[in-house]
N, C-alpha and C positions, 0 to 999 in steps of 0.2 A: 380720392374718392369720387363716387358717381357725380355726374354733372348736375349741378343746382343753381338755383337763381343767388344773387346778391344778397349780402345780409349776414346777422347774426343766428347763428343754430347752435343747438345743444349737443354736447358731445355725447350722445347717448349709445346705446348698444348698438345701434345700426351704423353709424358712425365710427364707433369704434371697429367695428366687423369690417367695413371699407378700406378703414386704415391698416389694419394689420393684415388684412388679408392679400392685399396687392394687385387685386384684379384689375384695376384703374389705374393702375401704376404704382411705382414707389417713391417716394420724395420725403425729404426731412419732416416736413409738415406733417406725414404720418406717424413718424416717432413723438413729435410734439403734442399732437392730440391724444394719444395714448398715453403719456405722461400728465396731462391736464385731468384725463379721466379718473386716473387712479387717485392722483391728489384731491380732487374732487369726491370722490369715495371715501377717502381716509376723513376729510374734514366735513363732509356733509353738506356740502355746497355746490353747485352747479358748474361745470364746465363749459364754456361757451368758444367758439372758433367764429371769424369773420371773415367774409370775402375769400373765401377758399380760392386757390389755384384755377380747380376747375369749375369756377363759376362760367355758367353760362347762360348768355341771354342774348344769344345772337337771334337777326330777324331772320324770317324766313328765307330771303334772298339769299343771305350770305352764308347759308349751310349749303347751299349746291356747292358741288366740286368743280363739277363739267367731266366725270366720268360714274357712270351707273356703278352705285353698288359703294361708292366711298361719300362720306358726308363730311364737311367741314366741321372740326371742334373748336372749343373757346378753350383753351389753356394760356392763361398771360399772369402777368403782375397785378392780379386784381386788388391786392389787399392794400397794397401802394398806391396804385392808382386811383384809387376812389377814394382814400385819405387826401392825397395831393387835391383832387377834385374839390372834397369838402372844405379844405384849408385856402383854398383860392376862392370859393363862393363866398364863404365868411369874410375873407379880407376885403371883397369886393362888392358886398353887399348883394349877391345874387342867391337865388332860391336854387339849393342845389339838385330840386327835384322837376325843375324847369329847364335848367342849363345846359348848352349843348356846346360837348367840350369834347377836344382831342387831347390824348395825354400819352405820351412817349416815355417808356420806362425803357433807361437804355444802362444795363449793367453788362455781367458775363452773357445776358442774354438781352434782346430786344424785343418788346411788343410795343405796337400800338394798336390803341382803343380809339374808337367813337362811342362817346356817353351821351346817351339820351335820357338827361334825368336821371344820371347817375346808373341806368342800365347801359351796359354794354352791348350794343345792337350789332358790332363788328367789330374784329380785332384777329391780327396776323398769331395764327398759335405757333409760339416758338418750337414748343416741344415738338410740333409734327415737322418742323423745316420750313416753316413757312417765312417768308417777309426777309429784313434787310440781313444780311450778314452781320456778324457781332464780334466782339473781343473772342469768344469761343465757338460761336454757331455759325454754321456755314450758311445758314438760311436756304431761301428759294434758290434753285438750280436746273439750268437746261436740261429737260427730262431725258432727251437722246443720250446727252453724255453722262449723265448721270447713271441711267443703265447700263453704261458701256464701264462705267468704274464699277458699280456693283457684280457686273460679270468676271470682273478682272482681279476683284480686290479680295486678298487672303483673309481668310476667318470667315469669311460669307458676310448675309445680311445685318447681322447682329453685330459685329465688329465694325461695319461701315459705319451702321448708324450712330455707334459708339464715337466713332472717329468725326464725323459729322457735327454731332452734338458736342462736343468737348475739345477736340483738335482742329476744329473748324475756324472760317474767319480769319482775326488777326494772327490767332495762335499758329495756323496752318503758313503763312506767308512768312512770318517773324520768328516763330517760336517763342513768343511772348505775349500774354494778354492785356499787359495793364496800359492803357491807353495814353495817359499822363506822360509816360516814359516814352513811348512812341512818339509823343507830338516833340519830347524836346530832341531826339535823334533824328524825326525829319527835317529839322532846320540844317541838317548837313546831310542826309539820306534823301535826294528826291523821290526813291522808289516809296518810302515810306510815306511822303505826303499824300503819292497818288493814291494807295488804298486806301489812308483817313479820308481823303476827301470824297471816294467811291462809297465809303460808309455813310458820311455826311449825307449824300446826293442820295442813298437808297433809304434812309431814315425820311427826309424830305419826302421822297417818293410815296413812301407809306402813309406820311401824315396827309399829304394833300389827296391820295385815294380816302382817305376817314371821311374827309371833307365832304366826299360824295355821298357816303353814309348819312350824312346829315343833312342832305339836300342843299349842301351850300351857306347854310346857316349856322356859323362857328362861333361861340362866344369867346373863346380863348383856345390857344394851344398851349398847352402844359408838359416841361421838357422836366424830367427826373431820373433818379436813379444815381450809380455812382459817376458815370461819366459826365454828368451835368456839371460836377466841381468842376470841370475844364472850361475855365471861363471864355479862353477865345475860338475855342472849337463851338461852345453854344452860342458865341456871335455870328460864327459862321453857318449853324444851322437856321438861326432866325433868321437871317437875310433870304435863307431860300424859302422859306414858309409863313413869315410875317404880313406878306399879300394875302393870304387867305385871313388871318384874326391875330389879333394882338397875341405875342408871346410872353410866357412867366416861365421863370426856372426856379425848381424845387430840387436842388440835389441833395443827393443821397436817399436813403430810405428807411426810415423810421417804422419798420413793422411792427415792434414790440408794442411801442405806443399806439398803432393802429389796432391791434389786438385789444389793449387796456380801453382805448375809448370806445370800440365796438360793444363790449362787456358793459361799459358805463352807460350808454345809452339803452341797454336791456334793463339795468337794474334801476335806471331814473324813470322807466317807463317813455323813453321817445320811440322805442323800437321793441317789437317782439320777437325772442329767440324762435325759431322756426325748428321742424324736424325734419331728418331725410326720409323721403317716403322711395 
């Protein structure tokens, strides 16, 4: 859907039109919104979504790309990142609306965001190819070599983008995107260990960059997503970044619970559901 602030919104006619039209891109979440709207109309109750992937709260500085005519976008794992932030603040007695957090969501794609009072003021847009390489995505690549690849790639730019998005990262090196499996193999295959170390290094660099967005005042770094189930790998990542702030690990992504919690905040008056404008 179109870029919007974080929080909960009604799946109204405008939201449904965005989801069905695909003008802003297609994603499984689009289908979920349409199903929810249909069910809500049948039952006579509101349909609500929370912290869409298109959540856009970037600072003005973070929008400048470095090339006129291109503006940086915010597309990231907002739903899980903000839920983990709320969970951490609740467990530590922090006010989520004043906390300064870095959240790294690590799954098939990897996005790292700087949250200032739950507002994502900077983030690497994984859909646009920014940031660390991941199990499936190539991440940021040297521009000159990328342009040469685009010139020579069979199928043209669209096919290349699809390859970089779904067949990049670990998949491109090893034909496998399962981090746990590759960690086991790395004990006997040094080449795998080197690439896994590089992925960890690039995640750490991204997190350190987000500390700049928060002016060096970071309450915690939160590590989440499917990769976070790999305990030793998380220990390696923590050693790289815990000089910035204390780290906490929240493995997995419980996005259905996050959606339910967003709706509950609306129904209990803690939050007002907005409308897309």
